[in-house]
N, CA, C and O atoms as a MOPAC input file, in Angstrom:
PM7 MOZYME 1SCF
protein

 N      5.55800 1    55.78300 1    13.87000 1
 C      6.60200 1    54.86100 1    13.46100 1
 C      7.05300 1    55.15800 1    12.03200 1
 O      8.25200 1    55.21100 1    11.75700 1
 N      6.09900 1    55.34900 1    11.12600 1
 C      6.44100 1    55.68400 1     9.75700 1
 C      7.18800 1    57.01300 1     9.73400 1
 O      8.15600 1    57.17600 1     8.99100 1
 N      6.73500 1    57.95500 1    10.54700 1
 C      7.38400 1    59.25400 1    10.60900 1
 C      8.83800 1    59.09900 1    11.04700 1
 O      9.73800 1    59.72300 1    10.48400 1
 N      9.05600 1    58.25500 1    12.06500 1
 C     10.42200 1    58.03800 1    12.55300 1
 C     11.29900 1    57.41600 1    11.47100 1
 O     12.46500 1    57.78200 1    11.32900 1
 N     10.74400 1    56.48000 1    10.71200 1
 C     11.50600 1    55.86200 1     9.62900 1
 C     11.82300 1    56.88800 1     8.54200 1
 O     12.91700 1    56.89400 1     7.97700 1
 N     10.86100 1    57.74200 1     8.26400 1
 C     11.08700 1    58.78200 1     7.26100 1
 C     12.18300 1    59.74200 1     7.72400 1
 O     13.04800 1    60.12800 1     6.93900 1
 N     12.14100 1    60.11600 1     8.97400 1
 C     13.15200 1    61.02300 1     9.51100 1
 C     14.52500 1    60.35100 1     9.51900 1
 O     15.53300 1    60.98700 1     9.21300 1
 N     14.55800 1    59.07800 1     9.86600 1
 C     15.83200 1    58.34900 1     9.85400 1
 C     16.36500 1    58.25600 1     8.42300 1
 O     17.55600 1    58.44800 1     8.18100 1
 N     15.47300 1    57.96000 1     7.48700 1
 C     15.87900 1    57.88000 1     6.07500 1
 C     16.38900 1    59.22800 1     5.59300 1
 O     17.39300 1    59.30600 1     4.88600 1
 N     15.68100 1    60.30100 1     5.98500 1
 C     16.11300 1    61.63900 1     5.59500 1
 C     17.51100 1    61.93200 1     6.13000 1
 O     18.35300 1    62.48000 1     5.41800 1
 N     17.75300 1    61.56500 1     7.38200 1
 C     19.07200 1    61.79700 1     7.97900 1
 C     20.15300 1    60.97700 1     7.27300 1
 O     21.26300 1    61.45800 1     7.04200 1
 N     19.80800 1    59.73000 1     6.93500 1
 C     20.77700 1    58.88000 1     6.24300 1
 C     21.07100 1    59.42400 1     4.84400 1
 O     22.21800 1    59.41100 1     4.39700 1
 N     20.04500 1    59.89600 1     4.16600 1
 C     20.24600 1    60.48800 1     2.84000 1
 C     21.12800 1    61.72600 1     2.96300 1
 O     22.03300 1    61.93300 1     2.15400 1
 N     20.86300 1    62.54500 1     3.97400 1
 C     21.67700 1    63.74000 1     4.18100 1
 C     23.12900 1    63.35600 1     4.46400 1
 O     24.05500 1    63.98600 1     3.95300 1
 N     23.32100 1    62.32100 1     5.27800 1
 C     24.68100 1    61.84100 1     5.55700 1
 C     25.35300 1    61.35100 1     4.28100 1
 O     26.52600 1    61.63500 1     4.03500 1
 N     24.59300 1    60.60600 1     3.46800 1
 C     25.15100 1    60.08100 1     2.21800 1
 C     25.50400 1    61.21400 1     1.26500 1
 O     26.53600 1    61.16500 1     0.59500 1
 N     24.65800 1    62.22800 1     1.20200 1
 C     24.94700 1    63.37800 1     0.35200 1
 C     26.22900 1    64.06900 1     0.82400 1
 O     27.06600 1    64.46600 1     0.01300 1
 N     26.36900 1    64.20400 1     2.12800 1
 C     27.58800 1    64.80000 1     2.68000 1
 C     28.82000 1    63.97500 1     2.34200 1
 O     29.87200 1    64.51400 1     1.99900 1
 N     28.67200 1    62.65200 1     2.44300 1
 C     29.80200 1    61.77600 1     2.13000 1
 C     30.15400 1    61.86300 1     0.64700 1
 O     31.32900 1    61.89200 1     0.28200 1
 N     29.13400 1    61.90400 1    -0.20000 1
 C     29.37000 1    62.01600 1    -1.64200 1
 C     30.05100 1    63.34000 1    -1.96600 1
 O     30.97600 1    63.38300 1    -2.77700 1
 N     29.60000 1    64.41200 1    -1.33900 1
 C     30.23300 1    65.71400 1    -1.57800 1
 C     31.69500 1    65.70000 1    -1.14100 1
 O     32.55200 1    66.28300 1    -1.80300 1
 N     31.97000 1    65.04000 1    -0.03900 1
 C     33.35800 1    64.92800 1     0.42200 1
 C     34.17700 1    64.10100 1    -0.56200 1
 O     35.32700 1    64.42800 1    -0.85500 1
 N     33.56900 1    63.02100 1    -1.07300 1
 C     34.26700 1    62.18900 1    -2.05600 1
 C     34.57200 1    62.98700 1    -3.32500 1
 O     35.65200 1    62.86000 1    -3.90200 1
 N     33.62500 1    63.79800 1    -3.74500 1
 C     33.83800 1    64.64100 1    -4.92900 1
 C     34.98900 1    65.61500 1    -4.67000 1
 O     35.84800 1    65.80800 1    -5.53000 1
 N     35.00300 1    66.22300 1    -3.49200 1
 C     36.08800 1    67.14500 1    -3.14400 1
 C     37.42800 1    66.41600 1    -3.12800 1
 O     38.43200 1    66.94300 1    -3.60500 1
 N     37.43900 1    65.20500 1    -2.57900 1
 C     38.67400 1    64.41400 1    -2.54400 1
 C     39.14600 1    64.07000 1    -3.95700 1
 O     40.33500 1    64.15500 1    -4.26500 1
 N     38.19400 1    63.68100 1    -4.81000 1
 C     38.53000 1    63.33700 1    -6.19200 1
 C     39.09700 1    64.55200 1    -6.91900 1
 O     40.08200 1    64.44400 1    -7.65000 1
 N     38.47400 1    65.70000 1    -6.71300 1
 C     38.97100 1    66.91800 1    -7.35300 1
 C     40.38100 1    67.25000 1    -6.88300 1
 O     41.22500 1    67.65900 1    -7.67900 1
 N     40.63100 1    67.07400 1    -5.60500 1
 C     41.97500 1    67.31000 1    -5.07100 1
 C     42.96100 1    66.31700 1    -5.66900 1
 O     44.06900 1    66.68900 1    -6.05500 1
 N     42.55400 1    65.05100 1    -5.74300 1
 C     43.42600 1    64.03500 1    -6.33900 1
 C     43.71100 1    64.35100 1    -7.79900 1
 O     44.83600 1    64.17600 1    -8.26800 1
 N     42.70000 1    64.81400 1    -8.51500 1
 C     42.90000 1    65.17500 1    -9.91500 1
 C     43.90100 1    66.32000 1   -10.04500 1
 O     44.73700 1    66.32400 1   -10.94900 1
 N     43.81100 1    67.28400 1    -9.14100 1
 C     44.75700 1    68.40100 1    -9.16800 1
 C     46.18000 1    67.89900 1    -8.93000 1
 O     47.11800 1    68.34200 1    -9.59200 1
 N     46.33400 1    66.98200 1    -7.99400 1
 C     47.66200 1    66.41500 1    -7.71200 1
 C     48.16500 1    65.63100 1    -8.92600 1
 O     49.33300 1    65.73400 1    -9.30000 1
 N     47.27700 1    64.85100 1    -9.53300 1
 C     47.65300 1    64.07200 1   -10.71900 1
 C     48.08300 1    65.00000 1   -11.84400 1
 O     49.08300 1    64.74000 1   -12.51200 1
 N     47.34500 1    66.07200 1   -12.05900 1
 C     47.71000 1    67.01800 1   -13.10900 1
 C     49.07200 1    67.64700 1   -12.83400 1
 O     49.87400 1    67.82700 1   -13.75000 1
 N     49.32900 1    67.97900 1   -11.58300 1
 C     50.63900 1    68.53400 1   -11.21800 1
 C     51.73400 1    67.50600 1   -11.45600 1
 O     52.79800 1    67.83200 1   -11.98300 1
 N     51.47000 1    66.25900 1   -11.06400 1
 C     52.46000 1    65.19600 1   -11.28900 1
 C     52.70100 1    64.98800 1   -12.77500 1
 O     53.83600 1    64.76500 1   -13.19700 1
 N     51.64400 1    65.05900 1   -13.56600 1
 C     51.79700 1    64.91400 1   -15.01400 1
 C     52.67300 1    66.02300 1   -15.57700 1
 O     53.52000 1    65.78100 1   -16.43700 1
 N     52.46500 1    67.23600 1   -15.08800 1
 C     53.28400 1    68.36500 1   -15.55900 1
 C     54.74800 1    68.14200 1   -15.19400 1
 O     55.63900 1    68.40000 1   -16.00400 1
 N     54.99500 1    67.66500 1   -13.98400 1
 C     56.37500 1    67.39400 1   -13.55500 1
 C     56.98100 1    66.28200 1   -14.41200 1
 O     58.13200 1    66.37400 1   -14.84000 1
 N     56.18700 1    65.22200 1   -14.65800 1
 C     56.70500 1    64.12300 1   -15.46900 1
 C     56.99600 1    64.57500 1   -16.89600 1
 O     57.99500 1    64.16200 1   -17.48400 1
 N     56.13700 1    65.41400 1   -17.45300 1
 C     56.38400 1    65.92500 1   -18.79900 1
 C     57.67600 1    66.73900 1   -18.83800 1
 O     58.45000 1    66.64600 1   -19.79000 1
 N     57.89900 1    67.53100 1   -17.80200 1
 C     59.14400 1    68.29200 1   -17.71800 1
 C     60.33100 1    67.34800 1   -17.59100 1
 O     61.37200 1    67.56400 1   -18.21100 1
 N     60.17200 1    66.30200 1   -16.78700 1
 C     61.24300 1    65.32200 1   -16.62900 1
 C     61.55400 1    64.63600 1   -17.95700 1
 O     62.71700 1    64.40900 1   -18.29000 1
 N     60.50700 1    64.30800 1   -18.71200 1
 C     60.70700 1    63.66900 1   -20.01300 1
 C     61.45700 1    64.62000 1   -20.93800 1
 O     62.37700 1    64.21200 1   -21.64600 1
 N     61.05900 1    65.88700 1   -20.92800 1
 C     61.75000 1    66.87800 1   -21.76400 1
 C     63.21800 1    66.99300 1   -21.35100 1
 O     64.10100 1    67.08700 1   -22.20400 1
 N     63.47300 1    66.98400 1   -20.04400 1
 C     64.85700 1    67.06400 1   -19.55100 1
 C     65.65500 1    65.83100 1   -19.99200 1
 O     66.81100 1    65.94600 1   -20.40200 1
 N     65.03000 1    64.66000 1   -19.90300 1
 C     65.70300 1    63.41800 1   -20.30200 1
 C     66.01800 1    63.45200 1   -21.79400 1
 O     67.11200 1    63.07500 1   -22.21500 1
 N     65.05400 1    63.90600 1   -22.58800 1
 C     65.29600 1    63.99400 1   -24.02900 1
 C     66.43500 1    64.95300 1   -24.33000 1
 O     67.26600 1    64.68800 1   -25.19900 1
 N     66.47300 1    66.05800 1   -23.61600 1
 C     67.57300 1    67.01600 1   -23.79800 1
 C     68.89900 1    66.38800 1   -23.39400 1
 O     69.90500 1    66.53900 1   -24.08700 1
 N     68.89100 1    65.68100 1   -22.26700 1
 C     70.11400 1    65.01000 1   -21.81800 1
 C     70.56000 1    63.95500 1   -22.82700 1
 O     71.75400 1    63.79700 1   -23.08100 1
 N     69.59600 1    63.23400 1   -23.40100 1
 C     69.94200 1    62.22700 1   -24.41100 1
 C     70.60200 1    62.87900 1   -25.61600 1
 O     71.57700 1    62.36200 1   -26.16100 1
 N     70.05600 1    64.02400 1   -26.02600 1
 C     70.64800 1    64.73100 1   -27.17100 1
 C     72.07300 1    65.17600 1   -26.85200 1
 O     72.96600 1    65.06200 1   -27.69100 1
 N     72.28200 1    65.68000 1   -25.64600 1
 C     73.62700 1    66.10800 1   -25.23800 1
 C     74.56500 1    64.90800 1   -25.19200 1
 O     75.70300 1    64.98900 1   -25.65600 1
 N     74.09100 1    63.79400 1   -24.63100 1
 C     74.94600 1    62.60400 1   -24.55500 1
 C     75.28500 1    62.08400 1   -25.94400 1
 O     76.42000 1    61.67800 1   -26.19100 1
 N     74.31700 1    62.09100 1   -26.85100 1
 C     74.60200 1    61.64500 1   -28.21900 1
 C     75.66300 1    62.53200 1   -28.85800 1
 O     76.56800 1    62.04700 1   -29.53700 1
 N     75.54200 1    63.82500 1   -28.63400 1
 C     76.54900 1    64.75600 1   -29.16300 1
 C     77.90900 1    64.49500 1   -28.52400 1
 O     78.93900 1    64.50700 1   -29.19900 1
 N     77.89700 1    64.26000 1   -27.21600 1
 C     79.15500 1    63.97000 1   -26.52000 1
 C     79.79600 1    62.69400 1   -27.05400 1
 O     81.00700 1    62.64500 1   -27.27400 1
 N     78.97200 1    61.65400 1   -27.26400 1
 C     79.51900 1    60.40100 1   -27.79200 1
 C     80.05400 1    60.59600 1   -29.20400 1
 O     81.08600 1    60.02900 1   -29.56500 1
 N     79.36000 1    61.39300 1   -29.99900 1
 C     79.84200 1    61.66200 1   -31.35400 1
 C     81.18100 1    62.39400 1   -31.30900 1
 O     82.08900 1    62.09700 1   -32.08600 1
 N     81.29300 1    63.34700 1   -30.39800 1
 C     82.54700 1    64.08600 1   -30.24400 1
 C     83.66600 1    63.16100 1   -29.77800 1
 O     84.77300 1    63.19000 1   -30.31600 1
 N     83.36800 1    62.34200 1   -28.77300 1
 C     84.36700 1    61.39500 1   -28.25200 1
 C     84.79700 1    60.43400 1   -29.36100 1
 O     85.98400 1    60.14900 1   -29.52600 1
 N     83.81100 1    59.93600 1   -30.12000 1
 C     84.12400 1    58.99500 1   -31.20100 1
 C     85.04600 1    59.64600 1   -32.22900 1
 O     86.02500 1    59.04000 1   -32.66400 1
 N     84.73100 1    60.87200 1   -32.61300 1
 C     85.56000 1    61.57700 1   -33.60100 1
 C     86.96300 1    61.81000 1   -33.05800 1
 O     87.94800 1    61.63400 1   -33.77500 1
 N     87.05200 1    62.20500 1   -31.79700 1
 C     88.36700 1    62.45100 1   -31.19800 1
 C     89.17400 1    61.16100 1   -31.09800 1
 O     90.38100 1    61.15300 1   -31.33900 1
 N     88.49800 1    60.07600 1   -30.73900 1
 C     89.19800 1    58.79300 1   -30.64400 1
 C     89.69700 1    58.35700 1   -32.01600 1
 O     90.81400 1    57.85800 1   -32.14600 1
 N     88.87100 1    58.54600 1   -33.03200 1
 C     89.30500 1    58.17300 1   -34.38500 1
 C     90.52800 1    58.99200 1   -34.80000 1
 O     91.46500 1    58.45900 1   -35.39500 1
 N     90.51400 1    60.28800 1   -34.48200 1
 C     91.66600 1    61.14000 1   -34.79000 1
 C     92.89600 1    60.67500 1   -34.01400 1
 O     94.00000 1    60.60500 1   -34.55500 1
 N     92.68300 1    60.36000 1   -32.73400 1
 C     93.81000 1    59.91000 1   -31.90900 1
 C     94.38500 1    58.60100 1   -32.43100 1
 O     95.60300 1    58.43700 1   -32.50100 1
 N     93.50800 1    57.66800 1   -32.79700 1
 C     94.00100 1    56.39400 1   -33.31400 1
 C     94.69700 1    56.58500 1   -34.65600 1
 O     95.68500 1    55.91100 1   -34.94500 1
 N     94.18600 1    57.50000 1   -35.47400 1
 C     94.84000 1    57.78300 1   -36.74800 1
 C     96.22400 1    58.37900 1   -36.50100 1
 O     97.18400 1    58.03300 1   -37.18900 1
 N     96.32500 1    59.27200 1   -35.51800 1
 C     97.62000 1    59.88100 1   -35.19500 1
 C     98.57600 1    58.83000 1   -34.64400 1
 O     99.75300 1    58.80900 1   -35.00400 1
 N     98.07200 1    57.95700 1   -33.77000 1
 C     98.91700 1    56.88400 1   -33.21200 1
 C     99.37100 1    55.95600 1   -34.33500 1
 O    100.53600 1    55.56400 1   -34.39900 1
 N     98.43900 1    55.61500 1   -35.21300 1
 C     98.78000 1    54.73300 1   -36.32600 1
 C     99.84300 1    55.36300 1   -37.22100 1
 O    100.79100 1    54.69900 1   -37.64200 1
 N     99.66900 1    56.66500 1   -37.50700 1
 C    100.65200 1    57.36500 1   -38.34300 1
 C    102.01700 1    57.39500 1   -37.66400 1
 O    103.04400 1    57.20900 1   -38.31700 1
 N    102.02700 1    57.63000 1   -36.35500 1
 C    103.29300 1    57.66700 1   -35.62100 1
 C    103.95000 1    56.28800 1   -35.62300 1
 O    105.16500 1    56.17800 1   -35.78800 1
 N    103.16000 1    55.25300 1   -35.44200 1
 C    103.70900 1    53.89700 1   -35.45700 1
 C    104.24300 1    53.56000 1   -36.84600 1
 O    105.30300 1    52.94800 1   -36.97500 1
 N    103.52600 1    53.94900 1   -37.85700 1
 C    103.98300 1    53.70800 1   -39.23000 1
 C    105.32200 1    54.40700 1   -39.47600 1
 O    106.22500 1    53.86000 1   -40.11000 1
 N    105.42100 1    55.62800 1   -38.95700 1
 C    106.66600 1    56.38100 1   -39.14000 1
 C    107.80700 1    55.71000 1   -38.38500 1
 O    108.92500 1    55.61100 1   -38.89100 1
 N    107.51100 1    55.24300 1   -37.15000 1
 C    108.54200 1    54.57500 1   -36.36200 1
 C    108.98200 1    53.27700 1   -37.03500 1
 O    110.15500 1    52.90600 1   -36.98500 1
 N    108.04900 1    52.60800 1   -37.65200 1
 C    108.38300 1    51.34000 1   -38.31200 1
 C    108.98100 1    51.56600 1   -39.69200 1
 O    109.40300 1    50.62300 1   -40.36100 1
 N    109.01300 1    52.82300 1   -40.10800 1
 C    109.57800 1    53.13200 1   -41.40500 1
 C    108.69000 1    52.68600 1   -42.54600 1
 O    109.15900 1    52.46500 1   -43.66200 1
 N    107.40200 1    52.55500 1   -42.26200 1
 C    106.44300 1    52.15700 1   -43.28600 1
 C    106.86200 1    50.86600 1   -43.98400 1
 O    106.73500 1    50.74400 1   -45.20200 1
 N    107.36300 1    49.90100 1   -43.20700 1
 C    107.76500 1    48.61600 1   -43.78600 1
 C    106.58100 1    47.71100 1   -44.06300 1
 O    106.72100 1    46.69400 1   -44.74300 1
 N    105.42400 1    48.06700 1   -43.54900 1
 C    104.24300 1    47.20700 1   -43.74200 1
 C    103.65900 1    47.40600 1   -45.12000 1
 O    102.66400 1    46.77000 1   -45.46600 1

């Protein structure tokens, strides 16, 4: 009876060791996926930062062009009004 319990315990320990090894393999795989996702996210962040820089430049360009356009419109209106203001 003791022998049977020992053999059953040995089998259960072996099963648990197998399950733990599988869990370790799963964790390692998950870590690899997480690392890949982190790399993709870092690239995405870099792309977003680059896009933000481009948009800021675009807005600065648009702002400058609008100011020039409004200055030209204002000058034309002043000329049409004969600078009576």
